[in-house]
N, C-alpha and C positions, 0 to 999 in steps of 0.2 A: 257866347259863353261856352264853357266846357260842358261835357255830358252831365256832370253831376256837381254843380257848384253848391256850396253851403250857403243857404238863404236863412237869415235870421232877422229879428226885430221888425217883423212885418206889421205895418199899420195901414188900415183901410179907413179912409175918411170919405165924405160925400164926393168931392171932386179931386181926390188925391189918393195915390197908393205909394207907399214908401217901404223900402226894405234894404237890408245890407247883404251884399254878396261877397263871398270870398271863394275865389276860383280854387280848384284843387291843384291846378297847374297853370303856368303862364301860357298864353297862346304860342303857336309856332311863329318863328321869326318871319318877317315879310320876305316875299319872293323878290329876287333881284329887280324884276320889272316894276315892282311896286315902290322901290325906294326912290327918293327924290333924284331925278336925273338918272333913273335906274337903267341897268344894263338890259339889253334886248335878248336875254337868254330864255329859252324854254326850259322849264324844270324837267328833271328826269321823270318825275311822276306827272303824267299828263293830267291827273285828277287832283293835283295838289291845290289848285285855286279853289275848286269846289269844296274840298275837305276844310280848307281854311275858312271859307265863307260859312260853311255849316256850323263851325264852332261858334259863330257869332250871330245866330238866329235868335230873335227875341219876339214872342208873341204875347199879346194881352187880349183876353176874351171878355165878352159881356161888358164893354165899356159903354158909358153914356154917349149919345150922339154928339158929335163935334170933333174939334181938334184937340189932340193931347200931345204934350211935350214931355220928353224924357230928359232928365238931367242926371249926371253922375257926379257926385261930389260937388254939386252946385254948378257944373258946366253943362250947358244945353247941348245935347247930342243930336236929337232928332225930334221932329214934329210931324205928326200924321193924323189922319182921321181914324175913327174907331174901326172902320173897315180895313184901313191900312194896317193897323196894329193887329187886327184879327188874322190877316194873311201872314203877318210876320215881317219884321225888318231884319234885313241881312246886312250887317255893317261890321267894319273892321277898324273901329276907332275906340278910343277910351283909354282909361288909365292902365289897364292890363297890357294893352298893345305898347303904349309908351314905356312901360316898365320893362317889357320884353326887349325892346329896342335898346334901352339903356343897359340892360344886362348884355346884350350882344356886343355893344360898343365896348363895355368894360372888359369882356373877354378878349376881344381883338386888341385892345390896348395892353392888356396883360401879356398876351402872346408876343406882341411886338417887343416889349421890354424884355421878356425872357429870351427871345431870339438875340437881341443885342448883347445880353449878359453872357449867354452860353453858346453863341455861334461857333462852329468849328474853326473859322479863320482866326479866332482869338488865339487859339493854341499855337498857331504858326506865327502870326504877326505881332502878338502882344507878349506871349509867354515863351514862345519857341525860338527857333534859330534866327528869326528876324526881329527879335526884340530890341536889337540895337537901333532899329529905325522907328519902331512904334512902341517900344516898351514903356515909354513915359506915360502912356495911356492906361497902364495896368491899374493905376489908383482909381480909375473910373469904374472899373468892373464891379466892385463891391457896393458902389453908389446905387446900382440898379436894384439891389436886394430890398431896401425899404420901399421903393416904388412898386416893385412886384407884390410885396406883402400888402400894401395899400390897395392895389387893384383886387387882390384875392379877398380882402375884407369886404370891399364893395360888392364883389360878386356874390359873396355869402349873404349879404343883405338883400340884394336884388333878386335873388333866385327864389325867394319865398313870396307867394302872392299875398297881397295886402287886401284888407276889406275895404269896399267902396259902397257909398250910400247911393242908391237908385231912387229917384222920385219921378213918378208919372203924374202930371197935373192936367186938368182940363183947362184949355185956354179960353 
C-alpha cells in the first residue's frame, strides 16, 4: 500500500475485519526481472526492489489466535497466522498492481501507434519524394488517429486508482 491510502467503510466483527482502500497513486510498475519471462536487468536504483516491496507492507495487530485470510474484492490474496500478520506481509499482488500493469501496457500500445502515425520515414516514403513507391499507403495514416485517441481514453481511465474492498477473516 502507499504511504497514505484512503481507508473508509471499516467494519469490525468478531472474526472479520473489512474496509475499503483507495490508494493515492498506483504502485510503481514491475521491474523487468519481475515480468513474466523477465529480462535479467539490474535496475539503475539498487534499492528499487526494497522500495517497491515497502509500498506493499500490510500489518494487522491484536488478532485472535489462529489463521486469518485476506481477500481483496473477493479474491483470496494471503493466509497467515496472527503472528505472521503482526510482523507484516510484504507482497506485490492485488488489483492495484494489475491496474498499474494495464496502464503501462496501454501507454506502450499508444506510443507504438503514435510512432507508426508520425515516424520520420513517413515524410520520405509516403508523403515525400518516394511517394510514387509507397504513396498509396497515405490513406492509412489518419486511420491511426482514432486508435491513438482510444488508447488515450483508456490511459485516462486507468491512471486513477479505484477503491477496493479488503476483508480479513479468521479461518
